[in-house]
C-alpha positions as CSV (number, residue, x, y, z in Angstrom):
1,M,0.0,0.0,0.0
2,W,1.2,3.5,-0.9
3,R,1.8,6.0,2.0
4,S,2.1,9.7,1.9
5,L,5.2,11.2,3.4
6,F,3.2,13.9,5.1
7,V,0.9,11.6,7.1
8,P,2.4,10.9,10.6
9,P,2.7,7.3,11.5
10,S,0.1,5.8,13.8
11,L,0.9,6.2,17.5
12,D,1.8,3.0,19.2
13,R,2.8,2.3,22.8
14,S,6.5,3.0,22.2
15,V,5.8,6.6,21.3
16,L,3.4,7.4,24.1
17,L,6.0,7.6,27.0
18,P,8.3,10.1,25.2
19,A,5.3,12.2,24.1
20,T,3.9,12.3,27.6
21,L,7.2,13.3,29.1
22,A,7.7,16.1,26.6
23,M,4.2,17.5,27.4
24,L,5.0,17.4,31.1
25,L,8.3,19.2,30.6
26,L,6.6,21.9,28.5
27,A,3.9,22.4,31.2
28,A,6.6,22.7,33.9
29,L,8.5,25.3,31.8
30,V,5.3,27.4,31.3
31,Y,4.6,27.2,35.0
32,Q,8.1,28.3,35.9
33,V,8.1,31.3,33.6
34,R,4.6,32.5,34.7
35,A,4.7,31.6,38.5
36,T,8.2,32.9,39.3
37,P,7.9,36.5,40.7
38,E,10.5,39.1,39.6
39,E,13.2,39.1,42.2
40,T,15.4,42.1,43.0
41,L,19.0,41.4,43.8
42,P,20.7,43.1,46.7
43,D,23.3,45.7,46.0
44,A,26.8,44.5,45.6
45,G,29.2,44.9,48.5
46,P,30.1,43.4,51.8
47,V,27.4,41.6,53.9
48,A,27.0,42.6,57.5
49,R,26.8,39.8,60.0
50,D,24.5,41.5,62.5
51,G,21.6,42.3,60.2
52,R,22.3,46.0,59.6
53,P,23.8,47.1,56.2
54,A,27.5,47.2,55.9
55,A,29.4,50.4,55.0
56,P,29.6,50.8,51.3
57,V,32.8,50.1,49.5
58,V,34.0,52.6,46.9
59,L,36.6,51.3,44.5
60,M,38.5,54.0,42.7
61,P,40.5,53.0,39.6
62,A,44.2,53.3,40.2
63,T,46.1,55.8,38.0
64,P,49.6,54.4,37.8
65,D,52.6,56.6,37.1
66,V,53.7,55.3,33.7
67,G,57.2,56.6,34.1
68,V,57.8,54.5,37.2
69,I,56.4,51.4,35.5
70,V,58.6,51.9,32.4
71,A,61.7,52.6,34.4
72,R,61.4,49.6,36.7
73,S,62.8,46.2,35.5
74,M,60.2,43.4,35.6
75,F,62.7,41.4,37.6
76,T,62.9,44.0,40.4
77,P,60.9,43.3,43.5
78,A,57.8,45.5,43.6
79,G,58.7,47.4,46.8
80,K,62.3,48.2,45.6
81,P,62.9,51.3,43.4
82,A,64.7,50.8,40.1
83,T,68.5,51.4,40.3
84,A,71.3,51.3,37.8
85,A,72.2,47.8,39.0
86,D,68.7,46.6,38.0
87,A,69.3,47.5,34.3
88,P,73.0,46.7,33.5
89,L,74.2,48.0,30.2
90,A,71.0,50.0,29.6
91,G,71.0,51.3,26.0
92,V,73.8,48.9,24.9
93,S,73.1,46.0,22.5
94,I,75.2,43.2,21.4
95,A,74.7,43.1,17.6
96,G,76.5,39.7,17.2
97,S,79.9,38.1,17.2
98,I,82.7,37.7,14.7
99,R,85.7,35.4,14.5
100,I,89.0,36.7,13.1
101,G,91.5,33.9,13.0
102,N,91.3,32.2,16.4
103,R,90.0,35.3,18.2
104,L,86.3,36.0,19.0
105,F,84.9,39.5,19.2
106,A,81.5,40.9,20.2
107,V,80.0,43.6,18.0
108,V,78.7,46.2,20.5
109,Q,76.3,49.0,19.7
110,G,76.2,51.8,22.3
111,P,73.4,54.1,23.3
112,D,74.8,56.7,20.8
113,A,74.4,54.2,17.9
114,G,78.2,53.9,17.6
115,T,79.5,50.4,16.9
116,R,82.7,48.8,18.2
117,T,84.3,45.4,18.6
118,V,85.2,44.0,22.0
119,A,87.5,40.9,22.4
120,L,87.0,38.3,25.1
121,G,88.2,39.8,28.4
122,G,87.4,43.3,27.1
123,K,85.2,45.8,28.8
124,V,81.6,46.8,27.9
125,G,80.8,49.6,30.4
126,D,81.8,48.2,33.8
127,W,81.2,44.6,32.6
128,T,83.8,42.2,31.3
129,L,83.0,40.1,28.2
130,Y,83.4,36.6,29.6
131,R,82.1,34.3,26.9
132,L,80.3,34.2,23.6
133,I,77.7,31.6,22.9
134,P,75.8,31.1,19.6
135,D,73.0,33.6,20.3
136,A,74.2,35.8,23.2
137,A,77.2,37.3,25.1
138,V,77.9,36.4,28.7
139,L,79.3,39.3,30.8
140,R,80.6,39.5,34.3
141,H,80.9,42.2,36.9
142,G,82.4,41.0,40.2
143,R,80.3,37.9,41.2
144,Q,77.3,38.8,39.0
145,Q,76.9,37.3,35.5
146,I,74.4,38.4,32.9
147,T,73.5,37.0,29.5
148,K,72.8,39.6,26.8
149,P,71.1,38.2,23.7
150,F,72.3,39.4,20.3
151,G,70.2,42.1,18.7
152,T,68.2,43.3,21.7
153,R,68.7,45.9,24.3
154,A,67.2,43.6,26.9
155,T,69.3,41.7,29.4
156,L,68.5,38.4,31.0
157,P,68.4,38.5,34.8
158,P,71.7,38.5,36.7
159,T,72.9,35.3,38.2
160,A,75.6,34.5,40.7
161,A,78.8,33.5,38.9
162,A,79.3,30.7,41.4
163,S,76.1,29.0,40.4
164,R,77.0,28.8,36.7
165,S,79.6,26.7,35.1
166,P,81.9,28.4,32.6
């Protein structure tokens, strides 16, 4: 027998339970939407424990001093002001390294954009060029040792020379 696609199949027992549950859920949704009164939420803020309202809290946006933020190294503790020791070789970048014969040199660019070469053991500011690795220069000043990556003016944080192997 031929059946039309638009005629729903006859309802048998296997369809009655899901249909009944769907009708109950629809009725519960309608009841929840119509029966729930509009609630007003309390004001945001601290809650008093003894029943009376707590004092209001007023939060003011902080206006940071941008100059202080820019001047302080991110490796400096927050309570300590920035000093010259926090930014060793500020304004100096190591452009790279060159080898002439058996000698290694670092190509150093100063804050005035002047370029010079420094041999191992030579001075860059108050720091001594200790070693050249493939992508950075290692400098020492007393017991402190820093690694200055090639091409940047940034310096990796100082480490104690005793904790590093040469």
